[in-house]
Every structure is written in C-alpha cells, then in structure tokens.
GUVEX-327161 format. One record per residue (C-alpha): residue number from 1; residue in one letter; x, y, z. Coordinates in nm, 3 decimals. Last residue first. Layout:
N
+------+------+---------+---------+---------+
| doke | gupa |    east |   north |      up |
+------+------+---------+---------+---------+
|  NUM |    A |       X |       Y |       Z |
...
+------+------+---------+---------+---------+
This chain:
109
+------+------+---------+---------+---------+
| doke | gupa |    east |   north |      up |
+------+------+---------+---------+---------+
|  109 |    X |   3.738 |   0.457 |  -1.453 |
|  108 |    X |   3.605 |   0.329 |  -1.108 |
|  107 |    X |   3.260 |   0.439 |  -1.049 |
|  106 |    X |   3.192 |   0.777 |  -0.801 |
|  105 |    X |   2.989 |   0.655 |  -0.496 |
|  104 |    X |   2.673 |   0.751 |  -0.407 |
|  103 |    X |   2.632 |   0.874 |  -0.035 |
|  102 |    X |   2.335 |   0.699 |   0.130 |
|  101 |    X |   2.049 |   0.526 |  -0.018 |
|  100 |    X |   1.836 |   0.672 |   0.204 |
|   99 |    X |   1.683 |   0.675 |   0.605 |
|   98 |    X |   1.335 |   0.580 |   0.462 |
|   97 |    X |   1.478 |   0.250 |   0.275 |
|   96 |    X |   1.167 |   0.093 |   0.127 |
|   95 |    X |   1.192 |  -0.268 |   0.078 |
|   94 |    X |   1.021 |  -0.310 |  -0.299 |
|   93 |    X |   0.860 |  -0.584 |  -0.361 |
|   92 |    X |   0.720 |  -0.598 |  -0.744 |
|   91 |    X |   0.380 |  -0.820 |  -0.912 |
|   90 |    X |   0.319 |  -0.505 |  -1.094 |
|   89 |    X |   0.480 |  -0.215 |  -1.289 |
|   88 |    X |   0.308 |  -0.087 |  -1.618 |
|   87 |    X |   0.082 |   0.130 |  -1.480 |
|   86 |    X |   0.324 |   0.344 |  -1.310 |
|   85 |    X |   0.124 |   0.626 |  -1.166 |
|   84 |    X |  -0.009 |   0.463 |  -0.865 |
|   83 |    X |   0.291 |   0.335 |  -0.841 |
|   82 |    X |   0.484 |   0.670 |  -0.740 |
|   81 |    X |   0.175 |   0.800 |  -0.555 |
|   80 |    X |   0.201 |   0.466 |  -0.332 |
|   79 |    X |   0.518 |   0.471 |  -0.326 |
|   78 |    X |   0.558 |   0.786 |  -0.177 |
|   77 |    X |   0.263 |   0.716 |   0.071 |
|   76 |    X |   0.440 |   0.396 |   0.209 |
|   75 |    X |   0.758 |   0.617 |   0.288 |
|   74 |    X |   0.558 |   0.904 |   0.447 |
|   73 |    X |   0.387 |   0.660 |   0.660 |
|   72 |    X |   0.729 |   0.488 |   0.739 |
|   71 |    X |   0.689 |   0.172 |   0.864 |
|   70 |    X |   0.806 |  -0.013 |   0.545 |
|   69 |    X |   0.790 |  -0.321 |   0.315 |
|   68 |    X |   0.637 |  -0.237 |   0.019 |
|   67 |    X |   0.406 |  -0.457 |  -0.220 |
|   66 |    X |   0.274 |  -0.453 |  -0.570 |
|   65 |    X |  -0.078 |  -0.615 |  -0.705 |
|   64 |    X |  -0.199 |  -0.485 |  -1.047 |
|   63 |    X |  -0.535 |  -0.632 |  -1.189 |
|   62 |    X |  -0.490 |  -0.723 |  -1.522 |
|   61 |    X |  -0.395 |  -1.000 |  -1.396 |
|   60 |    X |  -0.523 |  -1.146 |  -1.063 |
|   59 |    X |  -0.307 |  -1.483 |  -1.070 |
|   58 |    X |  -0.033 |  -1.343 |  -1.256 |
|   57 |    X |   0.014 |  -1.040 |  -0.970 |
|   56 |    X |  -0.059 |  -1.301 |  -0.687 |
|   55 |    X |   0.272 |  -1.507 |  -0.794 |
|   54 |    X |   0.464 |  -1.227 |  -0.808 |
|   53 |    X |   0.309 |  -1.075 |  -0.463 |
|   52 |    X |   0.425 |  -1.454 |  -0.335 |
|   51 |    X |   0.725 |  -1.483 |  -0.482 |
|   50 |    X |   0.852 |  -1.141 |  -0.351 |
|   49 |    X |   0.749 |  -1.205 |  -0.005 |
|   48 |    X |   0.877 |  -1.566 |   0.027 |
|   47 |    X |   1.215 |  -1.412 |  -0.132 |
|   46 |    X |   1.229 |  -1.119 |   0.094 |
|   45 |    X |   1.173 |  -1.238 |   0.442 |
|   44 |    X |   1.526 |  -1.383 |   0.543 |
|   43 |    X |   1.697 |  -1.070 |   0.453 |
|   42 |    X |   1.555 |  -0.866 |   0.763 |
|   41 |    X |   1.222 |  -0.706 |   0.783 |
|   40 |    X |   1.012 |  -0.436 |   0.764 |
|   39 |    X |   0.677 |  -0.454 |   0.782 |
|   38 |    X |   0.463 |  -0.567 |   0.497 |
|   37 |    X |   0.248 |  -0.274 |   0.331 |
|   36 |    X |   0.060 |  -0.461 |  -0.009 |
|   35 |    X |  -0.043 |  -0.231 |  -0.262 |
|   34 |    X |  -0.347 |  -0.335 |  -0.426 |
|   33 |    X |  -0.526 |  -0.265 |  -0.747 |
|   32 |    X |  -0.920 |  -0.307 |  -0.720 |
|   31 |    X |  -1.197 |  -0.514 |  -0.753 |
|   30 |    X |  -1.094 |  -0.845 |  -0.561 |
|   29 |    X |  -1.033 |  -0.761 |  -0.207 |
|   28 |    X |  -0.782 |  -0.969 |  -0.027 |
|   27 |    X |  -0.912 |  -1.185 |   0.249 |
|   26 |    X |  -0.814 |  -1.512 |   0.114 |
|   25 |    X |  -0.445 |  -1.394 |   0.039 |
|   24 |    X |  -0.434 |  -1.303 |   0.438 |
|   23 |    X |  -0.497 |  -1.624 |   0.651 |
|   22 |    X |  -0.362 |  -1.891 |   0.459 |
|   21 |    X |  -0.123 |  -1.748 |   0.245 |
|   20 |    X |   0.008 |  -1.480 |   0.476 |
|   19 |    X |  -0.012 |  -1.739 |   0.764 |
|   18 |    X |   0.213 |  -2.009 |   0.557 |
|   17 |    X |   0.421 |  -1.729 |   0.432 |
|   16 |    X |   0.576 |  -1.595 |   0.808 |
|   15 |    X |   0.566 |  -1.983 |   0.942 |
|   14 |    X |   0.813 |  -2.028 |   0.643 |
|   13 |    X |   0.985 |  -1.708 |   0.732 |
|   12 |    X |   1.027 |  -1.727 |   1.095 |
|   11 |    X |   0.924 |  -1.385 |   1.265 |
|   10 |    X |   0.529 |  -1.447 |   1.291 |
|    9 |    X |   0.295 |  -1.236 |   1.082 |
|    8 |    X |   0.136 |  -0.992 |   1.274 |
|    7 |    X |   0.071 |  -0.714 |   1.057 |
|    6 |    X |  -0.028 |  -0.696 |   0.690 |
|    5 |    X |  -0.102 |  -0.326 |   0.581 |
|    4 |    X |  -0.408 |  -0.283 |   0.272 |
|    3 |    X |  -0.361 |  -0.003 |   0.032 |
|    2 |    X |  -0.620 |  -0.015 |  -0.236 |
|    1 |    X |  -0.531 |   0.153 |  -0.563 |
+------+------+---------+---------+---------+
C-alpha cells in the first residue's frame, strides 16, 4: 500500500475540497492501493474528506483507497500496517487519536 501525504490545503472546507479534487486527485498513482494521509483537522473537514475517499475507492475498485488524519508517524505506521492486512477495507476516512481513546466507561445496567 502506497502512502501519499496531503499537505498545504486551505483551512476553509470548500476551498480545501476544491484544491484536493483539482490538484491532488489528478496526480494519484494508478497502480497501487493507497493510504492518503491528511493533516489533523476539526469537524468541518470530515464530511468532504470522507466523501472524497469513498468516491475515489468506488471509482478505482478493485484497488483499495483509504485515508487517515494524523501527524504522528507512529500512528500512521500502525494504521498502514493494519490496513495493509485488511483486504476488505476500502473507502474509509479514519481520524486517528494518538492520545488514546481515554477511559472506558461502564455501560448502564
């Protein structure tokens, strides 16, 4: 699985989506499964990123395309190792939490 880091997108979601589709999509390699790595972002970026990755995965099947949002090399490496061995997973956008999920709370009985 090839890793492609997405950098220098504008902070505004519509402008970021336009730049991604206009500049990045045209340069994607066409011969390997891909892990796109976006920088961490707030909730305003989630929907367009998830939609873009899902659309790319459908358009390029059976090639697998997934994405993560992280700036941690260890987190990205872990996601890459997992996704490389998970042949059925494609079209997913996974924001990574390098700080951990926090304390697990018991469910109400």
